[in-house]
C-alpha positions in Angstrom: 36.0 12.3 8.4 38.3 12.1 11.4 40.5 9.3 9.9 41.8 8.5 6.5 42.5 4.9 7.2 41.7 2.3 9.9 43.1 -1.1 10.6 40.3 -2.8 12.5 40.1 -6.0 14.5 43.7 -7.1 14.4 45.9 -8.2 17.2 48.2 -5.3 17.8 51.8 -6.3 18.8 53.6 -3.1 19.8 56.5 -3.8 22.2 57.3 -0.2 22.6 53.9 0.3 24.3 53.7 -3.1 25.9 50.6 -3.9 23.8 49.6 -7.3 22.6 45.8 -7.3 22.2 43.0 -6.9 19.7 43.1 -3.2 19.0 42.1 -0.8 16.2 44.6 1.7 14.7 43.6 4.8 12.8 45.6 7.1 10.7 45.2 10.8 9.7 47.6 12.0 7.0 51.0 10.3 7.6 50.6 9.8 11.3 48.8 7.5 13.8 45.7 9.3 15.0 44.0 6.9 17.3 44.6 3.5 19.0 42.0 1.6 20.9 39.4 -1.1 20.9 36.1 -0.5 19.2 36.9 2.6 17.2 34.0 3.5 14.9 34.7 2.2 11.4 32.3 4.8 10.0 34.9 7.5 11.0 37.4 6.3 8.4 37.5 6.8 4.7 39.1 3.4 4.2 38.9 0.4 6.6 41.1 -2.7 6.5 39.6 -5.6 8.3 42.5 -7.2 10.1 40.6 -9.9 11.9 42.9 -12.9 12.4 46.0 -10.9 11.6 48.8 -9.6 13.8 49.3 -5.9 13.3 52.8 -4.7 14.0 54.7 -1.4 13.5 56.5 -1.1 10.3 59.7 -3.2 10.6 63.1 -1.6 10.7 65.9 -3.5 9.0 69.3 -2.1 10.1 71.3 -4.0 7.5 70.4 -4.1 3.8 72.1 -3.2 0.5 69.9 -1.1 -1.8 72.3 0.8 -4.0 70.8 -0.7 -7.1 72.6 -0.2 -10.4 76.0 0.8 -8.8 76.9 -1.7 -6.1 76.9 -5.3 -7.3 75.0 -6.1 -4.1 72.3 -3.5 -4.7 68.5 -4.3 -5.0 65.6 -1.9 -5.3 64.3 -1.1 -1.8 60.6 -0.7 -2.5 59.7 -4.2 -3.9 62.2 -6.1 -1.8 61.9 -4.3 1.6 58.9 -2.1 1.8 56.5 -4.5 0.0 57.7 -7.2 2.5 57.0 -5.1 5.6 60.3 -3.3 6.2 59.2 0.3 6.0 62.6 1.7 7.2 66.0 0.2 6.2 69.6 1.1 6.8 72.0 0.5 3.9 75.1 -0.9 5.5 78.0 0.6 3.6 77.1 0.1 -0.1 78.2 3.7 -0.7 81.4 5.4 0.3 82.4 9.0 0.1 82.9 9.0 -3.6 79.6 7.4 -4.4 77.3 8.6 -1.6 75.9 11.6 -3.5 74.6 9.4 -6.2 73.1 7.0 -3.7 71.3 9.8 -2.0 70.0 11.3 -5.3 68.9 8.2 -7.1 67.9 5.9 -4.2 67.4 7.6 -0.8 65.5 10.6 -2.0 63.2 8.9 -4.5 62.2 5.6 -2.7 59.0 5.2 -0.8 61.0 3.1 1.7 62.6 5.2 4.4 66.3 4.7 3.6 69.0 5.6 6.0 72.7 4.6 5.7 76.0 3.7 7.1 78.7 5.3 5.0 81.6 2.9 4.1 85.0 4.0 5.2 86.2 2.8 1.8 85.7 5.8 -0.4 84.6 3.6 -3.3 82.1 1.6 -1.3 81.0 -1.8 -2.4 81.2 -1.6 -6.2 82.4 -4.9 -7.6 83.4 -8.5 -6.7 86.6 -8.1 -8.6 88.1 -5.3 -6.6 87.9 -5.4 -2.8 87.1 -2.3 -0.8 90.5 -2.2 0.7 92.7 -3.7 -2.0 94.5 -0.4 -1.8 95.0 1.0 1.8 94.3 4.5 0.7 90.6 3.6 0.0 90.1 3.9 3.7 89.9 7.6 3.7 89.0 9.4 7.0 88.9 12.9 5.6 86.5 12.0 2.8 84.2 10.0 5.0 83.9 12.9 7.6 83.2 15.5 4.9 80.4 13.3 3.4 78.9 12.8 6.9 78.8 16.5 7.5 76.8 17.0 4.2 74.3 14.2 4.9 73.9 14.0 8.7 70.2 13.7 8.3 70.6 10.2 6.8 74.0 8.9 7.7 74.0 7.0 11.0 77.6 5.8 11.2 80.6 4.4 9.5 80.7 0.8 8.1 83.8 -1.3 7.7 84.1 -4.9 6.3 87.2 -6.8 7.4 87.1 -10.1 5.5 90.7 -10.6 4.3 91.8 -11.3 0.7 88.4 -10.8 -1.0 87.8 -7.4 0.7 91.0 -6.5 2.5 94.6 -7.0 1.2 97.4 -8.0 3.5 98.9 -4.6 3.0 95.7 -3.0 4.5 95.4 -5.5 7.3 93.4 -4.0 10.2 94.0 -0.4 9.1 90.4 0.0 7.8 89.0 -0.8 11.2 91.1 1.9 12.9 90.4 4.4 10.2 86.6 3.7 10.6 87.0 4.3 14.3 88.9 7.6 13.7 86.2 8.8 11.3 83.3 7.8 13.5 84.9 9.4 16.6 85.5 12.6 14.7 81.9 12.7 13.6 80.5 11.6 16.9 78.9 8.5 15.4 79.2 4.8 15.9 80.9 2.2 13.7 79.3 -0.9 12.3 81.8 -3.8 11.8 81.6 -6.9 9.6 84.1 -9.0 11.4 84.5 -12.4 9.9 87.9 -13.8 8.8 89.7 -10.5 9.5 93.5 -10.0 9.6 93.6 -10.5 13.4 94.0 -13.3 15.9 90.4 -13.4 17.0 87.2 -11.3 17.5 88.8 -10.1 20.8 91.0 -7.7 18.8 88.1 -6.2 16.9 85.9 -5.8 20.0 88.7 -4.1 21.8 88.2 -1.0 19.7 84.4 -1.1 19.9 82.3 0.7 22.6 78.9 2.0 23.5 76.5 2.2 20.5 78.9 0.5 18.1 77.3 -2.4 16.1 78.9 -5.8 15.5 76.8 -7.2 12.6 76.9 -10.8 11.4 77.1 -11.9 15.0 76.1 -15.5 14.3 78.4 -16.2 11.3 80.2 -19.6 11.3 83.7 -18.3 10.1 86.9 -17.3 11.9 86.6 -14.3 14.2 83.3 -15.4 15.6 81.7 -15.0 19.0 82.5 -18.6 20.1 85.9 -19.8 21.2 87.5 -23.1 20.2 85.5 -24.9 22.8 82.1 -23.5 21.6 81.8 -21.1 24.5 80.9 -17.4 24.3 84.1 -15.4 24.4 84.6 -13.3 27.5 85.3 -10.4 25.2 81.8 -10.7 23.8 80.2 -10.6 27.3 82.4 -7.6 28.2 81.5 -5.8 25.0 77.7 -6.3 25.7 78.2 -4.9 29.2 79.8 -1.7 27.8 77.0 -1.2 25.2 78.3 -2.8 22.0 75.2 -3.9 20.0 75.1 -7.3 18.4 73.1 -7.5 15.1 72.1 -10.6 13.2 72.9 -9.5 9.6 71.8 -13.0 8.2 73.2 -12.5 4.7 74.4 -15.1 2.2 77.1 -16.4 4.4 76.7 -15.0 7.9 74.0 -17.0 9.8 74.8 -20.4 11.2 72.3 -22.5 13.1 75.1 -24.0 15.1 76.4 -20.7 16.3 73.0 -19.0 17.0 71.7 -22.1 18.9 74.8 -22.2 21.0 74.7 -18.5 21.7 71.0 -18.5 22.8 71.7 -21.5 25.0 74.4 -19.5 26.7 72.2 -16.5 27.2 73.4 -14.2 24.4 70.7 -12.8 22.2 71.0 -10.3 19.4 70.0 -6.7 20.1 68.6 -6.4 16.5 67.4 -8.9 13.9 68.4 -7.8 10.4 68.5 -9.5 7.0 71.6 -8.2 5.2 69.3 -8.5 2.2 71.1 -8.1 -1.2 71.3 -9.3 -4.8 72.8 -12.7 -3.9 70.3 -13.8 -1.2 67.0 -12.1 -2.0 66.0 -15.4 -3.7 67.2 -17.4 -0.7 68.2 -18.2 1.9 67.2 -14.7 3.3 64.2 -13.7 1.1 63.1 -10.9 3.4 63.2 -9.7 7.0 60.1 -11.5 8.0 61.7 -14.8 7.0 64.6 -14.0 9.4 62.2 -13.2 12.2 60.5 -16.6 11.5 63.8 -18.3 12.2 64.0 -16.8 15.6 60.4 -17.8 16.3 61.5 -21.4 15.4 64.4 -21.0 17.9 61.9 -20.3 20.7 61.9 -16.5 20.8 58.5 -15.1 21.7 56.7 -13.1 19.1 56.8 -10.0 21.2 60.5 -10.3 21.7 61.2 -11.0 18.0 59.0 -8.1 16.9 60.8 -5.8 19.4 64.1 -6.6 17.7 62.8 -5.3 14.4 60.7 -2.4 15.7 61.3 -0.6 19.1 64.9 -1.8 19.5 66.2 -0.6 16.2 64.1 2.6 16.4 66.3 3.8 19.2 69.5 2.8 17.4 68.6 4.9 14.4 67.7 7.8 16.6 63.9 7.7 15.8 62.6 6.3 19.1 58.9 7.1 19.4 58.7 8.2 15.8 59.0 4.7 14.1 58.9 1.2 15.5 55.7 1.9 17.3 52.1 2.6 16.6 51.7 5.2 19.4 49.5 8.2 18.6 51.6 10.8 16.8 54.2 8.3 15.4 54.7 7.8 11.7 51.9 5.7 10.3 53.9 2.7 9.3 52.3 -0.7 10.0 52.2 -4.3 8.8 49.4 -6.8 8.9 50.8 -10.3 9.2 49.5 -13.8 9.0 51.0 -16.5 11.2 50.8 -19.4 8.7 50.9 -22.9 9.9 52.5 -25.6 7.8 55.8 -27.3 7.0 58.6 -24.9 6.2 62.2 -25.5 5.3 64.4 -22.9 7.2 67.9 -22.7 5.8 70.9 -21.0 7.2 73.8 -19.5 5.2 75.7 -22.7 5.1 73.0 -24.9 3.6 71.9 -26.5 6.8 68.1 -26.6 7.3 65.6 -26.8 10.1 62.0 -27.9 9.8 59.7 -25.1 10.7 56.0 -25.3 11.6 54.9 -21.7 11.3 55.8 -18.6 9.2 55.3 -14.9 9.7 53.9 -13.6 6.4 53.2 -9.8 5.8 50.1 -9.4 3.8 49.3 -5.6 4.1 51.8 -2.8 4.4 51.1 0.8 5.4 53.7 3.5 5.0 53.1 7.0 6.2 49.4 6.4 6.6 48.8 4.9 3.1 48.5 1.4 2.0 51.5 0.5 -0.1 50.4 -1.1 -3.4 53.3 -2.2 -5.6 52.8 -1.5 -9.3 
């Protein structure tokens, strides 16, 4: 038969191709083989009737923590990400140079989820709550990070640094980890991803001053010091300047990094995230994050269109991870990653990271996941 699998009769939402219409999608092997209305169902070995569903490219979550069993944040990627529609994820610094080989061997290489990574500038990575990544300044090791990047360039996308003082960064380390992350990333020709909140600096202005084109500021809507709003609730000029020079702003919802107050104010002032991500980990997988689709639902509640929200978890991040046209789209020849979603109507309690809730009336719910041309069925 020409096709191994067909998703038939669903509304395809593929922002990379400007598509939002009832369209059939067929797969041969691991790739998309045909896209169009009225494809012959008899040409496929297996047919999924997607009538009434939205069919979207496999979602890309650029901020998760999936180093299960080593990092205290780690969760298994397949049941928490892939099964929920995130077919590609980027682990944001769970592993540093001393732990990355184990992360590759025991997670990246054996998961059905496509796992990429930001390597932590801290050589130990995110191991435990009791010892911060930069309790000792020497943990921020440029030489080790660069050596590890060279060995794993196929999966390492950049250098991650977390700057929260006291719990992660000692006063002795101060802002040193940021500058060492910059040094390592520049040497490797890669971007940095920065977790900015409550750092050892006067304001976010100091952090953005060392960030440039392609760098990622995650947790962009947190409600802590070093945020995107000034003391009067206005978007900082440094934020607008950073956006103009190509700094990317990522949601990174997390356990403590998404404030309804901040995101509503930012959207009102014309500042949107470039990417919607979950920062999914052990402490928020049972709420308030749950999964990436739940974070997308919150932006639909905020008035973002479905096409725009889907773009921020598909075509947008595909370019950021260097796989534009390969993932984040259902164009012919792309990897066969797709999600069939229901748009459920009802009453939903949407909670931010500070315990504040909003009443939602609809929810994006993945019901069928296809990875590399095969239906993912969790065991």
